[in-house]
C-alpha positions in Angstrom: -4.7 -5.6 -6.1 -2.2 -2.2 -5.9 -3.7 0.4 -3.6 -2.3 4.0 -3.7 -2.4 5.6 -1.0 -2.6 9.6 -0.6 -0.8 11.0 2.4 -1.5 14.5 2.4 0.0 15.5 6.2 3.5 15.7 7.2 2.9 16.2 11.4 0.9 14.8 13.6 -1.0 11.5 14.3 -2.2 10.7 10.9 1.1 10.4 8.9 1.0 7.4 11.5 -2.1 6.2 10.9 -1.3 6.2 6.9 2.2 4.3 7.4 0.8 1.9 9.9 -2.1 0.9 7.2 -0.1 0.8 4.1 2.4 -1.5 6.1 -0.4 -4.1 7.0 -1.9 -3.9 4.0 1.6 -4.5 2.0 1.7 -7.8 3.4 -1.3 -9.0 1.0 -1.2 -6.1 -2.0 0.9 -4.3 -3.7 1.3 -0.7 -2.1 2.3 2.6 -3.3 2.3 5.8 -0.8 2.5 9.1 -2.1 3.6 12.0 0.4 5.3 14.6 1.5 8.8 14.9 1.1 9.4 15.0 5.3 7.0 13.1 7.3 7.2 12.1 11.2 6.3 8.7 9.8 9.2 8.2 7.4 10.9 5.5 9.5 7.7 3.8 10.1 7.2 2.7 6.7 8.3 -1.0 5.8 10.3 -2.2 3.1 7.1 -3.5 1.4 5.8 -0.4 1.1 6.9 2.2 -2.1 7.3 5.0 -1.2 7.5 8.4 -2.9 8.4 11.6 -1.9 5.6 13.7 -4.0 4.8 16.6 -2.4 6.4 19.4 -0.8 6.1 19.7 3.3 4.2 22.7 5.0 3.9 23.4 8.9 0.0 23.7 8.4 -1.3 22.4 11.9 -3.5 23.7 14.9 -0.1 23.6 17.2 1.8 25.7 14.8 -1.1 28.2 14.1 -1.2 28.8 17.7 2.6 29.4 17.6 1.8 32.0 14.9 4.4 29.7 13.2 3.1 30.1 9.7 5.1 30.5 6.4 2.7 31.9 4.2 4.6 31.7 0.8 6.1 28.1 1.8 2.7 27.0 2.7 1.3 28.1 -0.6 4.1 26.5 -2.8 3.4 23.5 -0.6 -0.2 23.4 -1.2 1.1 23.9 -5.0 2.7 20.5 -5.3 -0.4 18.6 -4.8 -0.5 19.0 -8.6 1.9 15.7 -8.6 -1.0 14.0 -7.9 -1.4 13.2 -11.5 2.1 11.1 -11.1 -0.6 8.3 -9.9 -1.2 8.0 -13.1 1.8 6.2 -13.8 1.2 3.3 -11.0 -2.7 2.8 -12.6 -3.8 1.3 -9.2 -6.6 -0.3 -9.0 -7.8 1.6 -5.5 -7.1 5.3 -4.8 -7.2 5.5 -0.8 -6.6 9.1 0.9 -6.4 7.6 4.2 -6.0 11.1 5.9 -9.3 12.9 5.7 -9.3 14.5 1.6 -7.9 17.9 2.7 -8.8 20.8 0.3 -5.7 20.3 -2.0 -6.2 16.9 -2.3 -10.1 17.3 -3.5 -9.2 19.9 -5.7 -6.5 18.2 -7.5 -7.8 15.1 -7.8 -10.7 16.7 -9.2 -8.6 18.5 -11.4 -7.3 15.4 -13.1 -10.4 13.2 -12.8 -8.8 10.9 -10.4 -12.1 10.3 -9.2 -13.3 9.3 -12.7 -10.3 7.3 -13.8 -10.1 5.0 -10.5 -12.4 4.0 -7.6 -11.4 6.4 -4.8 -11.8 5.9 -0.8 -11.5 8.2 2.0 -11.0 7.9 5.3 -12.3 10.7 7.4 -11.1 10.6 11.2 -13.1 13.2 12.2 -16.9 14.3 11.0 -17.9 18.0 12.7 -21.8 18.2 12.6 -21.3 21.7 10.9 -19.6 21.3 7.7 -18.2 25.0 8.4 -17.9 25.4 12.2 -17.7 28.7 13.0 -16.6 28.7 16.6 -13.3 26.6 15.4 -12.0 29.4 12.8 -9.4 27.3 11.2 -11.3 24.1 10.8 -14.1 27.2 9.8 -11.5 28.0 6.7 -10.7 24.7 5.9 -14.6 24.1 5.7 -15.4 26.8 3.2 -12.5 26.2 0.9 -13.4 22.6 0.8 -17.4 23.4 0.1 -16.0 25.8 -3.0 -14.1 22.7 -4.7 -17.0 20.3 -6.8 -17.0 17.0 -4.5 -15.5 14.0 -5.9 -17.0 10.4 -7.1 -15.9 8.8 -3.9 -16.7 5.2 -4.0 -16.4 4.5 -0.5 -16.3 6.5 3.0 -15.0 5.3 6.1 -15.1 6.4 9.7 -14.3 5.3 12.9 -17.7 4.7 15.0 -21.1 4.9 14.2 -22.0 8.2 15.7 -19.5 9.7 12.7 -21.4 7.1 10.4 -25.0 8.6 11.4 -23.2 12.2 10.3 -21.5 11.4 7.1 -24.8 9.9 6.0 -26.4 12.8 5.6 -23.9 14.6 3.4 -23.2 11.7 0.3 -25.8 11.1 -2.4 -25.1 7.0 -1.1 -25.6 6.9 2.6 -24.7 2.9 2.1 -21.2 3.5 1.0 -20.3 5.1 4.5 -18.5 1.9 6.4 -17.5 2.0 9.9 -13.6 0.3 10.6 -12.1 1.2 14.5 -8.5 3.0 14.7 -5.9 0.6 14.6 -3.7 0.6 18.0 -0.6 2.7 17.3 1.5 -0.2 18.4 4.7 0.9 16.1 6.3 3.0 18.9 6.9 -0.3 21.1 9.1 -1.3 18.5 11.4 1.6 18.9 14.8 1.2 20.8 13.3 3.7 23.7 14.1 4.3 27.2 11.8 2.2 29.3 11.5 3.5 32.8 9.6 2.6 35.8 6.3 3.1 35.9 5.7 6.1 38.1 2.5 5.5 40.3 1.1 8.6 41.0 2.1 10.3 37.1 -0.7 11.3 35.0 0.4 11.4 31.1 -1.3 13.8 28.7 0.2 12.9 25.2 -0.1 14.6 21.9 -0.7 18.2 20.6 -1.7 20.6 23.5 -4.9 22.5 21.7 -8.2 23.3 23.5 -10.6 20.8 22.0 -8.5 17.9 24.0 -9.0 19.2 27.3 -5.8 20.5 28.3 -7.3 23.4 30.4 -9.6 20.9 32.6 -6.5 19.1 32.7 -4.7 21.3 34.1 -7.3 22.8 36.6 -8.1 19.1 37.7 -4.5 18.3 38.4 -4.1 21.5 41.2 -7.0 19.4 43.1 -5.7 15.9 42.8 -2.5 17.4 44.4 -4.6 18.1 47.3 -5.0 14.9 48.2 -2.3 13.0 46.5 0.7 14.9 47.5 3.2 13.6 44.9 0.9 13.5 41.9 2.4 14.8 38.8 0.9 15.8 35.0 3.6 14.6 32.5 2.8 16.8 29.1 4.2 15.6 25.8 3.3 17.4 23.0 3.6 20.0 20.8 1.5 23.5 21.1 0.8 26.2 23.6 -0.9 26.6 26.7 -4.0 28.8 27.4 -3.0 31.7 29.6 -5.0 30.4 32.6 -3.6 27.0 32.0 -0.2 29.0 32.1 -0.8 30.5 35.6 -2.2 27.3 37.4 1.0 25.8 36.1 3.4 28.7 37.3 1.9 28.5 40.2 2.2 25.0 41.1 5.6 24.2 39.2 5.9 21.0 41.2 2.6 19.0 39.8 3.6 20.0 36.2 6.3 18.6 34.1 6.2 20.2 30.6 7.4 18.8 27.4 5.8 21.4 25.0 7.4 20.3 21.6 7.2 17.6 19.3 8.4 14.3 20.6 10.6 11.6 18.0 9.0 8.5 17.8 11.8 6.9 19.3 11.2 8.6 22.8 7.4 7.9 22.6 7.6 4.8 24.5 9.8 6.2 27.1 7.0 8.7 28.5 4.3 6.2 28.5 6.5 3.7 30.2 6.6 6.2 33.1 2.6 6.6 33.3 0.5 5.2 35.9 -2.6 6.4 33.6 -2.9 8.4 30.8 -5.2 11.4 30.6 -7.8 11.7 27.6 -10.1 14.8 28.8 -11.6 15.6 25.5 -13.8 18.7 25.3 -17.0 18.4 24.4 -17.7 17.3 20.9 -20.6 18.7 18.6 -23.2 16.1 18.1 -20.8 13.6 19.9 -18.9 12.8 16.7 -15.2 12.0 18.0 -14.4 9.5 16.7 -10.7 7.9 18.3 -7.5 9.6 19.3 -4.3 8.4 19.0 -3.5 9.0 22.3 -5.8 6.3 23.1 -4.7 4.1 20.6 -1.1 4.3 22.2 -2.3 3.8 25.6 -4.2 0.4 24.3 -0.5 -1.0 22.7 1.2 -0.1 26.1 -1.2 -1.2 28.3 -2.0 1.6 30.5 -5.5 2.5 32.2 -7.4 5.6 30.8 -9.1 8.6 32.4 -11.1 10.3 29.5 -14.1 12.4 29.2 -17.7 10.7 27.7 -16.8 13.2 24.5 -18.1 11.0 21.2 -17.5 7.2 21.8 -15.0 7.4 24.7 -17.3 6.0 26.9 -17.7 2.6 24.8 -14.1 2.2 24.4 -12.7 3.0 27.6 -15.7 2.9 30.5 -17.7 -0.3 28.8 -14.4 -2.0 27.6 -12.9 -1.8 31.4 -9.8 -0.1 30.1 -10.1 3.1 32.6 -12.9 5.6 33.7 -15.1 8.2 32.0 -16.4 11.3 33.3 -18.3 14.5 31.8 -16.0 16.7 29.6 -15.0 20.3 30.9 -16.0 19.1 34.7 -12.4 19.3 36.2 -13.8 18.4 39.6 -14.9 15.3 38.0 -11.8 14.6 36.6 -9.9 15.0 39.8 -12.7 12.3 41.9 -11.3 9.5 38.6 -7.6 10.6 38.6 -7.3 10.4 42.4 -9.6 7.0 42.5 -7.3 5.2 40.2 -4.1 6.4 41.5 -5.0 5.0 44.9 -6.3 2.2 43.8 -2.9 -0.1 42.0 -4.8 -3.3 41.8 -7.6 -1.5 39.9 -5.3 0.3 37.5 -3.5 -2.9 36.8 -7.0 -5.0 36.0 -7.6 -1.8 33.7 -4.2 -2.0 32.0 -4.8 -5.6 31.5 -8.1 -4.7 29.8 -6.5 -2.2 27.5 -3.8 -4.4 26.3 -6.7 -6.7 25.4 -8.2 -3.6 23.4 -4.9 -3.4 21.5 -4.9 -6.7 20.6 -8.4 -6.6 19.2 -7.7 -3.5 17.1 -4.3 -4.6 16.1 -3.2 -3.6 12.2 -3.5 -7.0 10.9 -7.5 -7.3 11.9 -7.8 -3.5 10.7 -6.0 -4.5 7.2 -8.4 -7.5 6.4 -11.3 -5.0 6.8 -10.0 -3.0 4.2 -8.9 -5.5 2.1 -12.6 -7.0 2.1 -13.9 -3.5 0.9 -11.2 -3.0 -1.4 -12.2 -5.6 -3.1 -15.9 -5.5 -2.6 -15.6 -2.5 -4.4 -13.3 -3.7 -7.9 -16.3 -6.8 -7.8 -18.9 -4.3 -8.1 -20.0 -4.3 -11.9 -19.4 -0.6 -13.7 -21.4 1.1 -15.8 -20.9 2.8 -18.6 -20.7 6.1 -17.6 -18.2 4.4 -14.8 -16.0 3.4 -18.2 -16.6 6.1 -20.4 -14.3 8.7 -18.7 -11.7 6.6 -18.4 -12.0 6.3 -22.3 -11.9 9.5 -23.2 -8.6 9.8 -21.0 -7.1 7.8 -22.9 
């Protein structure tokens, strides 16, 4: 079996997801990845994966947009480079899979070159907003408008990470049965680097990842000021790219001893150092419209390092964290409840240990080997489906 993966993002968690999936599937199939020239996961790919630097890199991301770091000319040139998707024809795979969410440039050129007609096309969606054009979030709204203007692809299977995402997406596709749930794999790759392992700091809380409003960093900053009143040496360790809002920055400036800020991209070989220091990991996502938040790369990494978690009840975090015994969950955007949960765990090392062990068990359950098996079963089921004359005809015309 030959699988072609299309990796369309060069930063954030999506390159890591695509690389780990490709590595796991490559143990059982031939895998080629079409990707930008440089990504944050370039050193993650195994030797079993054929990697083709097909597209130019861009800097279209929420953290960079919030910093007003946006090179229009460079990004337009990078978007145009996705015309190189036609190179997939030279590989002639059995399956084409975009594991990074089908961004507009991929959708446009895949349709332009009829890749969805020539090959079974699979897409993994990490976010499924209830509104296709979320007007309350301008960057997402712009992407939604552009995406809606491009003709839909004939997607053979759509993958989401949770049942609530599946419910929403089923309303948008012609064949609701084509939507499947496959959980997000654990980010265990960071533990394989030769990082500086530090002793756990019993009163240190870690926030890891993009510093953007949707991840609830403002709520966490307010909560930590309250935590410090009850746990005098409590510290919030922030590690990730982005920019704080004005009110959060004011709190940080007033309480410098409470916060240790590393507001830049964290290299792969330094991630383990931050997680080794943390007594617990905070995932305080804001309220998600319709509860469609599927998962979190930070949560997947906390599982890999066996860390207890304090999360909001957004999406399915109640199930992934609370019901699994990996930590505590509180209502979104409630700094008082968040502070209470953090204090409870910081002052109870036995509970933290127990929840950390459960977190590690979640990591085992969500190993990439097990996730790859589910994807391989899905690919095989697609290839076993009888193809109609309508499916075969476009390939004949293309030849």
